[in-house]
C-alpha positions as CSV (number, residue, x, y, z in Angstrom):
1,M,-21.8,-29.4,-10.3
2,A,-18.3,-27.8,-9.8
3,W,-19.1,-25.3,-12.6
4,L,-22.1,-24.0,-10.6
5,F,-20.0,-23.5,-7.5
6,G,-17.3,-21.7,-9.6
7,Q,-19.9,-19.5,-11.4
8,T,-21.5,-18.6,-8.0
9,W,-18.4,-17.4,-6.6
10,F,-17.6,-15.4,-9.8
11,W,-20.9,-13.5,-9.7
12,L,-20.5,-13.0,-5.9
13,L,-17.2,-11.4,-6.5
14,I,-18.5,-9.2,-9.3
15,A,-21.4,-8.1,-7.1
16,F,-19.2,-7.2,-4.2
17,I,-16.9,-5.3,-6.5
18,V,-19.7,-3.2,-8.2
19,G,-21.3,-2.7,-4.6
20,A,-18.1,-1.5,-3.1
21,L,-17.5,1.0,-6.1
22,V,-21.1,2.3,-5.8
23,A,-20.7,2.8,-2.1
24,W,-17.4,4.6,-2.7
25,L,-18.9,6.8,-5.5
26,L,-21.8,7.8,-3.2
27,A,-19.5,8.6,-0.3
28,V,-17.4,10.8,-2.3
29,L,-20.1,12.6,-4.3
30,L,-22.8,13.0,-1.8
31,L,-20.8,13.6,1.4
32,P,-18.0,16.0,0.8
33,S,-19.5,18.4,3.4
34,E,-19.1,15.7,6.1
35,R,-15.4,15.7,5.5
36,K,-15.2,19.3,5.6
37,A,-16.9,19.4,9.1
38,F,-14.2,17.4,10.6
39,E,-11.1,18.8,9.0
40,G,-10.5,21.3,11.8
41,L,-10.4,18.5,14.5
42,E,-7.1,16.9,13.4
43,N,-5.4,20.2,14.6
44,A,-7.5,20.8,17.6
45,V,-6.5,17.4,19.3
46,D,-2.8,16.9,20.5
47,D,-1.1,13.6,20.7
48,K,-2.5,12.7,24.3
49,G,-6.0,13.3,23.1
50,G,-6.5,16.6,24.8
51,R,-7.2,19.8,23.2
52,S,-4.2,22.1,22.5
């Protein structure tokens, strides 16, 4: 019965890694315009949270 427990954890780990990789690829490939939309905000806000 221990082999079943070990095998289950193995497949869960594989599924998590594949899911994380797919999510990362989708975010990088499909949402580059989202990143560009927020690039200017880093320079617009000073250290205290106000606009410069």
